[in-house]
PDB file of N, CA, C, O and CB in Angstrom:
ATOM      1  N   UNK A   1     -53.876 -10.955   0.328  1.00  0.00           N
ATOM      2  CA  UNK A   1     -53.795 -11.036  -1.578  1.00  0.00           C
ATOM      3  C   UNK A   1     -52.274 -12.602  -1.459  1.00  0.00           C
ATOM      4  O   UNK A   1     -52.291 -13.648  -2.108  1.00  0.00           O
ATOM      5  CB  UNK A   1     -52.826  -8.540  -2.721  1.00  0.00           C
ATOM      6  N   UNK A   2     -51.812 -12.414  -1.020  1.00  0.00           N
ATOM      7  CA  UNK A   2     -50.958 -13.980  -1.045  1.00  0.00           C
ATOM      8  C   UNK A   2     -51.519 -15.318  -0.742  1.00  0.00           C
ATOM      9  O   UNK A   2     -51.298 -16.458  -1.150  1.00  0.00           O
ATOM     10  CB  UNK A   2     -49.874 -14.004  -0.046  1.00  0.00           C
ATOM     11  N   UNK A   3     -52.212 -14.851  -0.001  1.00  0.00           N
ATOM     12  CA  UNK A   3     -52.899 -16.101   0.283  1.00  0.00           C
ATOM     13  C   UNK A   3     -53.659 -16.671  -0.923  1.00  0.00           C
ATOM     14  O   UNK A   3     -53.815 -17.850  -1.238  1.00  0.00           O
ATOM     15  CB  UNK A   3     -53.851 -15.893   1.423  1.00  0.00           C
ATOM     16  N   UNK A   4     -53.983 -15.834  -1.370  1.00  0.00           N
ATOM     17  CA  UNK A   4     -54.758 -16.554  -2.327  1.00  0.00           C
ATOM     18  C   UNK A   4     -54.741 -16.830  -4.005  1.00  0.00           C
ATOM     19  O   UNK A   4     -55.587 -17.440  -4.659  1.00  0.00           O
ATOM     20  CB  UNK A   4     -55.757 -16.048  -2.094  1.00  0.00           C
ATOM     21  N   UNK A   5     -53.443 -16.148  -4.500  1.00  0.00           N
ATOM     22  CA  UNK A   5     -52.406 -16.603  -4.777  1.00  0.00           C
ATOM     23  C   UNK A   5     -51.749 -18.204  -4.659  1.00  0.00           C
ATOM     24  O   UNK A   5     -51.612 -18.952  -5.628  1.00  0.00           O
ATOM     25  CB  UNK A   5     -51.883 -15.819  -4.205  1.00  0.00           C
ATOM     26  N   UNK A   6     -51.559 -18.377  -3.929  1.00  0.00           N
ATOM     27  CA  UNK A   6     -51.166 -19.811  -2.799  1.00  0.00           C
ATOM     28  C   UNK A   6     -51.590 -20.601  -3.007  1.00  0.00           C
ATOM     29  O   UNK A   6     -51.145 -21.635  -3.505  1.00  0.00           O
ATOM     30  CB  UNK A   6     -51.407 -19.966  -1.510  1.00  0.00           C
ATOM     31  N   UNK A   7     -53.135 -20.176  -2.495  1.00  0.00           N
ATOM     32  CA  UNK A   7     -54.347 -21.239  -2.828  1.00  0.00           C
ATOM     33  C   UNK A   7     -54.918 -21.996  -4.630  1.00  0.00           C
ATOM     34  O   UNK A   7     -55.004 -23.139  -5.079  1.00  0.00           O
ATOM     35  CB  UNK A   7     -55.696 -20.271  -2.224  1.00  0.00           C
ATOM     36  N   UNK A   8     -55.196 -20.552  -5.197  1.00  0.00           N
ATOM     37  CA  UNK A   8     -54.936 -20.550  -6.547  1.00  0.00           C
ATOM     38  C   UNK A   8     -54.338 -21.819  -7.195  1.00  0.00           C
ATOM     39  O   UNK A   8     -55.026 -22.655  -7.781  1.00  0.00           O
ATOM     40  CB  UNK A   8     -54.113 -19.490  -6.771  1.00  0.00           C
ATOM     41  N   UNK A   9     -52.417 -21.927  -6.973  1.00  0.00           N
ATOM     42  CA  UNK A   9     -51.342 -22.857  -7.468  1.00  0.00           C
ATOM     43  C   UNK A   9     -51.726 -23.942  -7.128  1.00  0.00           C
ATOM     44  O   UNK A   9     -51.719 -24.966  -7.811  1.00  0.00           O
ATOM     45  CB  UNK A   9     -50.025 -22.697  -7.046  1.00  0.00           C
ATOM     46  N   UNK A  10     -52.338 -23.724  -5.322  1.00  0.00           N
ATOM     47  CA  UNK A  10     -52.071 -25.268  -4.460  1.00  0.00           C
ATOM     48  C   UNK A  10     -53.716 -26.377  -5.473  1.00  0.00           C
ATOM     49  O   UNK A  10     -54.107 -27.522  -5.703  1.00  0.00           O
ATOM     50  CB  UNK A  10     -52.498 -24.877  -1.770  1.00  0.00           C
ATOM     51  N   UNK A  11     -54.068 -24.871  -5.710  1.00  0.00           N
ATOM     52  CA  UNK A  11     -55.442 -25.983  -7.204  1.00  0.00           C
ATOM     53  C   UNK A  11     -54.902 -26.645  -7.989  1.00  0.00           C
ATOM     54  O   UNK A  11     -55.121 -27.845  -8.157  1.00  0.00           O
ATOM     55  CB  UNK A  11     -56.448 -25.157  -8.508  1.00  0.00           C
ATOM     56  N   UNK A  12     -53.733 -25.650  -8.883  1.00  0.00           N
ATOM     57  CA  UNK A  12     -53.162 -26.380  -9.830  1.00  0.00           C
ATOM     58  C   UNK A  12     -52.164 -27.484  -9.409  1.00  0.00           C
ATOM     59  O   UNK A  12     -52.291 -28.629  -9.842  1.00  0.00           O
ATOM     60  CB  UNK A  12     -52.590 -25.509 -10.654  1.00  0.00           C
ATOM     61  N   UNK A  13     -51.190 -27.140  -8.579  1.00  0.00           N
ATOM     62  CA  UNK A  13     -51.346 -28.445  -8.075  1.00  0.00           C
ATOM     63  C   UNK A  13     -51.603 -30.671  -7.988  1.00  0.00           C
ATOM     64  O   UNK A  13     -51.264 -31.794  -8.362  1.00  0.00           O
ATOM     65  CB  UNK A  13     -51.882 -27.916  -7.841  1.00  0.00           C
ATOM     66  N   UNK A  14     -52.769 -29.486  -6.871  1.00  0.00           N
ATOM     67  CA  UNK A  14     -53.746 -30.479  -7.365  1.00  0.00           C
ATOM     68  C   UNK A  14     -54.371 -31.372  -8.354  1.00  0.00           C
ATOM     69  O   UNK A  14     -54.575 -32.585  -8.391  1.00  0.00           O
ATOM     70  CB  UNK A  14     -54.278 -30.177  -7.256  1.00  0.00           C
ATOM     71  N   UNK A  15     -54.764 -29.758  -9.647  1.00  0.00           N
ATOM     72  CA  UNK A  15     -55.202 -30.413 -10.561  1.00  0.00           C
ATOM     73  C   UNK A  15     -54.121 -32.117 -11.693  1.00  0.00           C
ATOM     74  O   UNK A  15     -54.331 -33.162 -12.308  1.00  0.00           O
ATOM     75  CB  UNK A  15     -55.561 -28.999 -11.315  1.00  0.00           C
ATOM     76  N   UNK A  16     -52.844 -31.025 -11.149  1.00  0.00           N
ATOM     77  CA  UNK A  16     -51.471 -31.647 -11.908  1.00  0.00           C
ATOM     78  C   UNK A  16     -51.224 -33.049 -11.438  1.00  0.00           C
ATOM     79  O   UNK A  16     -50.505 -33.949 -11.871  1.00  0.00           O
ATOM     80  CB  UNK A  16     -50.033 -30.756 -11.561  1.00  0.00           C
ATOM     81  N   UNK A  17     -51.930 -32.970 -10.556  1.00  0.00           N
ATOM     82  CA  UNK A  17     -51.622 -34.645  -9.947  1.00  0.00           C
ATOM     83  C   UNK A  17     -52.514 -35.422 -10.155  1.00  0.00           C
ATOM     84  O   UNK A  17     -52.242 -36.543  -9.725  1.00  0.00           O
ATOM     85  CB  UNK A  17     -51.441 -34.898  -8.478  1.00  0.00           C
ATOM     86  N   UNK A  18     -53.743 -35.321 -10.756  1.00  0.00           N
ATOM     87  CA  UNK A  18     -54.597 -36.262 -11.112  1.00  0.00           C
ATOM     88  C   UNK A  18     -54.138 -36.168 -12.248  1.00  0.00           C
ATOM     89  O   UNK A  18     -54.643 -37.187 -12.717  1.00  0.00           O
ATOM     90  CB  UNK A  18     -55.972 -36.188 -10.905  1.00  0.00           C
ATOM     91  N   UNK A  19     -53.470 -35.660 -13.205  1.00  0.00           N
ATOM     92  CA  UNK A  19     -53.344 -34.879 -14.501  1.00  0.00           C
ATOM     93  C   UNK A  19     -52.481 -37.056 -14.707  1.00  0.00           C
ATOM     94  O   UNK A  19     -52.826 -38.096 -15.268  1.00  0.00           O
ATOM     95  CB  UNK A  19     -52.001 -32.622 -14.573  1.00  0.00           C
ATOM     96  N   UNK A  20     -51.008 -36.454 -13.607  1.00  0.00           N
ATOM     97  CA  UNK A  20     -50.179 -37.249 -13.849  1.00  0.00           C
ATOM     98  C   UNK A  20     -50.756 -38.675 -12.874  1.00  0.00           C
ATOM     99  O   UNK A  20     -49.790 -39.429 -12.749  1.00  0.00           O
ATOM    100  CB  UNK A  20     -48.745 -36.540 -13.557  1.00  0.00           C
ATOM    101  N   UNK A  21     -51.716 -39.121 -12.329  1.00  0.00           N
ATOM    102  CA  UNK A  21     -52.045 -39.634 -12.159  1.00  0.00           C
ATOM    103  C   UNK A  21     -52.632 -40.963 -12.832  1.00  0.00           C
ATOM    104  O   UNK A  21     -52.429 -42.174 -12.746  1.00  0.00           O
ATOM    105  CB  UNK A  21     -52.247 -39.020 -11.779  1.00  0.00           C
ATOM    106  N   UNK A  22     -53.878 -39.673 -13.898  1.00  0.00           N
ATOM    107  CA  UNK A  22     -54.947 -40.473 -14.812  1.00  0.00           C
ATOM    108  C   UNK A  22     -53.431 -40.556 -16.038  1.00  0.00           C
ATOM    109  O   UNK A  22     -53.787 -41.196 -17.027  1.00  0.00           O
ATOM    110  CB  UNK A  22     -56.902 -39.311 -15.427  1.00  0.00           C
ATOM    111  N   UNK A  23     -52.349 -40.210 -16.128  1.00  0.00           N
ATOM    112  CA  UNK A  23     -51.443 -40.576 -17.283  1.00  0.00           C
ATOM    113  C   UNK A  23     -50.912 -42.389 -17.038  1.00  0.00           C
ATOM    114  O   UNK A  23     -51.207 -43.391 -17.690  1.00  0.00           O
ATOM    115  CB  UNK A  23     -49.943 -39.316 -17.229  1.00  0.00           C
ATOM    116  N   UNK A  24     -49.993 -42.200 -15.761  1.00  0.00           N
ATOM    117  CA  UNK A  24     -49.762 -43.633 -15.117  1.00  0.00           C
ATOM    118  C   UNK A  24     -50.845 -44.377 -15.285  1.00  0.00           C
ATOM    119  O   UNK A  24     -50.381 -45.508 -15.436  1.00  0.00           O
ATOM    120  CB  UNK A  24     -49.464 -43.661 -13.656  1.00  0.00           C
ATOM    121  N   UNK A  25     -51.816 -44.439 -15.342  1.00  0.00           N
ATOM    122  CA  UNK A  25     -53.003 -45.666 -15.472  1.00  0.00           C
ATOM    123  C   UNK A  25     -53.343 -45.808 -16.264  1.00  0.00           C
ATOM    124  O   UNK A  25     -54.355 -46.468 -16.500  1.00  0.00           O
ATOM    125  CB  UNK A  25     -54.050 -45.763 -14.972  1.00  0.00           C
ATOM    126  N   UNK A  26     -52.283 -44.959 -17.456  1.00  0.00           N
ATOM    127  CA  UNK A  26     -52.577 -45.517 -19.088  1.00  0.00           C
ATOM    128  C   UNK A  26     -51.593 -45.299 -19.944  1.00  0.00           C
ATOM    129  O   UNK A  26     -51.426 -44.691 -21.001  1.00  0.00           O
ATOM    130  CB  UNK A  26     -53.762 -44.868 -19.835  1.00  0.00           C
ATOM    131  N   UNK A  27     -50.606 -46.361 -18.754  1.00  0.00           N
ATOM    132  CA  UNK A  27     -49.600 -45.908 -19.116  1.00  0.00           C
ATOM    133  C   UNK A  27     -48.599 -45.255 -20.309  1.00  0.00           C
ATOM    134  O   UNK A  27     -47.740 -45.595 -21.123  1.00  0.00           O
ATOM    135  CB  UNK A  27     -49.394 -46.492 -18.796  1.00  0.00           C
ATOM    136  N   UNK A  28     -49.349 -44.038 -19.809  1.00  0.00           N
ATOM    137  CA  UNK A  28     -48.347 -42.965 -21.022  1.00  0.00           C
ATOM    138  C   UNK A  28     -47.819 -42.415 -19.662  1.00  0.00           C
ATOM    139  O   UNK A  28     -48.231 -43.093 -18.721  1.00  0.00           O
ATOM    140  CB  UNK A  28     -49.302 -41.486 -22.438  1.00  0.00           C
ATOM    141  N   UNK A  29     -47.229 -41.642 -19.394  1.00  0.00           N
ATOM    142  CA  UNK A  29     -46.501 -40.624 -18.914  1.00  0.00           C
ATOM    143  C   UNK A  29     -45.433 -39.543 -19.223  1.00  0.00           C
ATOM    144  O   UNK A  29     -44.350 -39.801 -19.750  1.00  0.00           O
ATOM    145  CB  UNK A  29     -46.179 -41.061 -18.300  1.00  0.00           C
ATOM    146  N   UNK A  30     -45.839 -38.315 -18.848  1.00  0.00           N
ATOM    147  CA  UNK A  30     -45.499 -37.288 -19.354  1.00  0.00           C
ATOM    148  C   UNK A  30     -44.512 -36.911 -18.272  1.00  0.00           C
ATOM    149  O   UNK A  30     -44.316 -37.599 -17.270  1.00  0.00           O
ATOM    150  CB  UNK A  30     -46.598 -36.403 -19.711  1.00  0.00           C
ATOM    151  N   UNK A  31     -44.077 -36.093 -18.467  1.00  0.00           N
ATOM    152  CA  UNK A  31     -42.893 -35.283 -17.432  1.00  0.00           C
ATOM    153  C   UNK A  31     -43.160 -33.872 -17.095  1.00  0.00           C
ATOM    154  O   UNK A  31     -42.617 -33.442 -16.077  1.00  0.00           O
ATOM    155  CB  UNK A  31     -41.383 -35.193 -18.125  1.00  0.00           C
ATOM    156  N   UNK A  32     -44.318 -32.652 -18.164  1.00  0.00           N
ATOM    157  CA  UNK A  32     -44.806 -31.634 -17.485  1.00  0.00           C
ATOM    158  C   UNK A  32     -46.018 -31.625 -16.335  1.00  0.00           C
ATOM    159  O   UNK A  32     -46.212 -30.692 -15.555  1.00  0.00           O
ATOM    160  CB  UNK A  32     -45.105 -30.908 -18.437  1.00  0.00           C
ATOM    161  N   UNK A  33     -46.580 -32.523 -16.379  1.00  0.00           N
ATOM    162  CA  UNK A  33     -47.233 -32.657 -14.888  1.00  0.00           C
ATOM    163  C   UNK A  33     -47.089 -32.763 -13.885  1.00  0.00           C
ATOM    164  O   UNK A  33     -47.684 -32.016 -13.108  1.00  0.00           O
ATOM    165  CB  UNK A  33     -47.695 -33.184 -14.634  1.00  0.00           C
ATOM    166  N   UNK A  34     -46.041 -33.960 -13.334  1.00  0.00           N
ATOM    167  CA  UNK A  34     -45.254 -34.018 -12.172  1.00  0.00           C
ATOM    168  C   UNK A  34     -44.674 -32.805 -11.861  1.00  0.00           C
ATOM    169  O   UNK A  34     -45.071 -32.207 -10.862  1.00  0.00           O
ATOM    170  CB  UNK A  34     -44.289 -34.958 -12.256  1.00  0.00           C
ATOM    171  N   UNK A  35     -43.446 -32.157 -12.833  1.00  0.00           N
ATOM    172  CA  UNK A  35     -42.764 -31.663 -12.795  1.00  0.00           C
ATOM    173  C   UNK A  35     -43.554 -29.534 -12.142  1.00  0.00           C
ATOM    174  O   UNK A  35     -43.250 -28.727 -11.264  1.00  0.00           O
ATOM    175  CB  UNK A  35     -42.091 -32.257 -14.200  1.00  0.00           C
ATOM    176  N   UNK A  36     -44.609 -29.606 -13.293  1.00  0.00           N
ATOM    177  CA  UNK A  36     -45.826 -28.523 -12.627  1.00  0.00           C
ATOM    178  C   UNK A  36     -45.928 -28.490 -11.395  1.00  0.00           C
ATOM    179  O   UNK A  36     -45.474 -27.566 -10.720  1.00  0.00           O
ATOM    180  CB  UNK A  36     -47.226 -28.760 -12.955  1.00  0.00           C
ATOM    181  N   UNK A  37     -46.697 -29.755 -10.798  1.00  0.00           N
ATOM    182  CA  UNK A  37     -46.927 -29.814  -9.780  1.00  0.00           C
ATOM    183  C   UNK A  37     -46.434 -30.146  -8.753  1.00  0.00           C
ATOM    184  O   UNK A  37     -46.978 -30.411  -7.681  1.00  0.00           O
ATOM    185  CB  UNK A  37     -47.485 -30.097  -9.819  1.00  0.00           C
ATOM    186  N   UNK A  38     -44.791 -30.144  -9.196  1.00  0.00           N
ATOM    187  CA  UNK A  38     -43.957 -30.104  -7.890  1.00  0.00           C
ATOM    188  C   UNK A  38     -43.682 -28.296  -7.696  1.00  0.00           C
ATOM    189  O   UNK A  38     -43.454 -27.718  -6.633  1.00  0.00           O
ATOM    190  CB  UNK A  38     -42.259 -31.174  -8.126  1.00  0.00           C
ATOM    191  N   UNK A  39     -43.765 -27.817  -8.763  1.00  0.00           N
ATOM    192  CA  UNK A  39     -43.087 -26.310  -8.562  1.00  0.00           C
ATOM    193  C   UNK A  39     -44.091 -25.412  -8.391  1.00  0.00           C
ATOM    194  O   UNK A  39     -43.731 -24.245  -8.238  1.00  0.00           O
ATOM    195  CB  UNK A  39     -42.203 -25.754  -9.777  1.00  0.00           C
ATOM    196  N   UNK A  40     -45.425 -25.679  -8.373  1.00  0.00           N
ATOM    197  CA  UNK A  40     -46.940 -25.246  -7.808  1.00  0.00           C
ATOM    198  C   UNK A  40     -47.112 -24.640  -6.286  1.00  0.00           C
ATOM    199  O   UNK A  40     -47.407 -23.606  -5.688  1.00  0.00           O
ATOM    200  CB  UNK A  40     -47.892 -26.616  -7.818  1.00  0.00           C
ATOM    201  N   UNK A  41     -46.482 -26.845  -5.955  1.00  0.00           N
ATOM    202  CA  UNK A  41     -46.686 -27.094  -4.843  1.00  0.00           C
ATOM    203  C   UNK A  41     -45.839 -26.179  -3.975  1.00  0.00           C
ATOM    204  O   UNK A  41     -46.304 -25.328  -3.216  1.00  0.00           O
ATOM    205  CB  UNK A  41     -46.540 -28.383  -4.695  1.00  0.00           C
ATOM    206  N   UNK A  42     -44.876 -26.372  -4.114  1.00  0.00           N
ATOM    207  CA  UNK A  42     -43.365 -25.551  -3.772  1.00  0.00           C
ATOM    208  C   UNK A  42     -43.987 -24.132  -4.159  1.00  0.00           C
ATOM    209  O   UNK A  42     -44.755 -23.943  -3.215  1.00  0.00           O
ATOM    210  CB  UNK A  42     -41.702 -26.068  -4.917  1.00  0.00           C
ATOM    211  N   UNK A  43     -44.098 -23.037  -4.995  1.00  0.00           N
ATOM    212  CA  UNK A  43     -44.207 -21.752  -4.488  1.00  0.00           C
ATOM    213  C   UNK A  43     -45.578 -21.235  -3.948  1.00  0.00           C
ATOM    214  O   UNK A  43     -45.799 -20.118  -3.481  1.00  0.00           O
ATOM    215  CB  UNK A  43     -43.780 -20.931  -5.486  1.00  0.00           C
ATOM    216  N   UNK A  44     -46.757 -22.626  -4.158  1.00  0.00           N
ATOM    217  CA  UNK A  44     -47.883 -22.515  -3.314  1.00  0.00           C
ATOM    218  C   UNK A  44     -47.752 -22.602  -1.376  1.00  0.00           C
ATOM    219  O   UNK A  44     -48.426 -21.776  -0.760  1.00  0.00           O
ATOM    220  CB  UNK A  44     -48.762 -23.743  -3.932  1.00  0.00           C
ATOM    221  N   UNK A  45     -47.198 -23.245  -0.856  1.00  0.00           N
ATOM    222  CA  UNK A  45     -45.724 -23.348   0.463  1.00  0.00           C
ATOM    223  C   UNK A  45     -45.191 -21.941   0.737  1.00  0.00           C
ATOM    224  O   UNK A  45     -45.366 -21.488   1.868  1.00  0.00           O
ATOM    225  CB  UNK A  45     -44.077 -24.342  -0.176  1.00  0.00           C
ATOM    226  N   UNK A  46     -44.647 -21.306  -0.052  1.00  0.00           N
ATOM    227  CA  UNK A  46     -43.892 -20.567   0.051  1.00  0.00           C
ATOM    228  C   UNK A  46     -44.331 -19.735   0.090  1.00  0.00           C
ATOM    229  O   UNK A  46     -43.807 -18.964   0.894  1.00  0.00           O
ATOM    230  CB  UNK A  46     -43.192 -20.553  -0.466  1.00  0.00           C
ATOM    231  N   UNK A  47     -45.687 -19.127  -0.737  1.00  0.00           N
ATOM    232  CA  UNK A  47     -46.452 -17.668  -0.747  1.00  0.00           C
ATOM    233  C   UNK A  47     -46.951 -18.328   0.643  1.00  0.00           C
ATOM    234  O   UNK A  47     -46.496 -17.745   1.627  1.00  0.00           O
ATOM    235  CB  UNK A  47     -47.794 -17.105  -2.223  1.00  0.00           C
ATOM    236  N   UNK A  48     -48.064 -19.776   1.011  1.00  0.00           N
ATOM    237  CA  UNK A  48     -49.009 -19.318   2.317  1.00  0.00           C
ATOM    238  C   UNK A  48     -47.804 -18.772   3.809  1.00  0.00           C
ATOM    239  O   UNK A  48     -47.954 -17.970   4.732  1.00  0.00           O
ATOM    240  CB  UNK A  48     -50.180 -21.090   2.873  1.00  0.00           C
ATOM    241  N   UNK A  49     -46.962 -19.446   3.507  1.00  0.00           N
ATOM    242  CA  UNK A  49     -45.483 -19.101   4.896  1.00  0.00           C
ATOM    243  C   UNK A  49     -45.378 -17.943   4.780  1.00  0.00           C
ATOM    244  O   UNK A  49     -45.829 -17.331   5.749  1.00  0.00           O
ATOM    245  CB  UNK A  49     -43.739 -19.716   4.772  1.00  0.00           C
ATOM    246  N   UNK A  50     -44.764 -17.032   3.605  1.00  0.00           N
ATOM    247  CA  UNK A  50     -44.472 -15.655   3.197  1.00  0.00           C
ATOM    248  C   UNK A  50     -46.176 -14.384   3.875  1.00  0.00           C
ATOM    249  O   UNK A  50     -46.211 -13.284   4.426  1.00  0.00           O
ATOM    250  CB  UNK A  50     -44.231 -15.849   1.014  1.00  0.00           C
ATOM    251  N   UNK A  51     -47.411 -15.504   3.347  1.00  0.00           N
ATOM    252  CA  UNK A  51     -48.507 -14.320   3.696  1.00  0.00           C
ATOM    253  C   UNK A  51     -48.873 -14.353   5.456  1.00  0.00           C
ATOM    254  O   UNK A  51     -49.460 -13.589   6.222  1.00  0.00           O
ATOM    255  CB  UNK A  51     -50.154 -14.679   2.670  1.00  0.00           C
ATOM    256  N   UNK A  52     -47.989 -16.025   5.625  1.00  0.00           N
ATOM    257  CA  UNK A  52     -48.208 -16.039   7.573  1.00  0.00           C
ATOM    258  C   UNK A  52     -47.360 -15.379   7.981  1.00  0.00           C
ATOM    259  O   UNK A  52     -47.594 -14.739   9.006  1.00  0.00           O
ATOM    260  CB  UNK A  52     -48.038 -17.419   8.536  1.00  0.00           C
ATOM    261  N   UNK A  53     -45.930 -15.264   7.286  1.00  0.00           N
ATOM    262  CA  UNK A  53     -45.771 -14.257   8.069  1.00  0.00           C
ATOM    263  C   UNK A  53     -45.343 -12.606   8.356  1.00  0.00           C
ATOM    264  O   UNK A  53     -44.735 -12.107   9.303  1.00  0.00           O
ATOM    265  CB  UNK A  53     -45.328 -14.746   8.457  1.00  0.00           C
ATOM    266  N   UNK A  54     -46.134 -11.776   6.689  1.00  0.00           N
ATOM    267  CA  UNK A  54     -46.309 -10.244   7.031  1.00  0.00           C
ATOM    268  C   UNK A  54     -47.811  -9.828   7.083  1.00  0.00           C
ATOM    269  O   UNK A  54     -48.246  -8.751   6.674  1.00  0.00           O
ATOM    270  CB  UNK A  54     -45.559  -9.305   5.897  1.00  0.00           C
ATOM    271  N   UNK A  55     -48.902 -11.323   7.919  1.00  0.00           N
ATOM    272  CA  UNK A  55     -49.679 -11.027   8.638  1.00  0.00           C
ATOM    273  C   UNK A  55     -50.802 -10.333   7.232  1.00  0.00           C
ATOM    274  O   UNK A  55     -51.707  -9.553   7.529  1.00  0.00           O
ATOM    275  CB  UNK A  55     -48.981 -10.127   9.927  1.00  0.00           C
ATOM    276  N   UNK A  56     -50.537 -10.790   5.650  1.00  0.00           N
ATOM    277  CA  UNK A  56     -51.314 -10.849   4.794  1.00  0.00           C
ATOM    278  C   UNK A  56     -52.991 -11.539   4.451  1.00  0.00           C
ATOM    279  O   UNK A  56     -53.511 -11.378   3.347  1.00  0.00           O
ATOM    280  CB  UNK A  56     -50.517 -11.190   4.238  1.00  0.00           C
TER     281      UNK A  56
END
């Protein structure tokens, strides 16, 4: 179950990275997408490591 949650958070991180790239290309930077991308990526990696360690 943890791996599925980690995959969903990874997808959210990818979407937020895309939003950040689009905003930077149009010279309208915003702080929310990069912070969300970073937080969800770190949380996703942590959950994947926990799932691998516990064998779930």
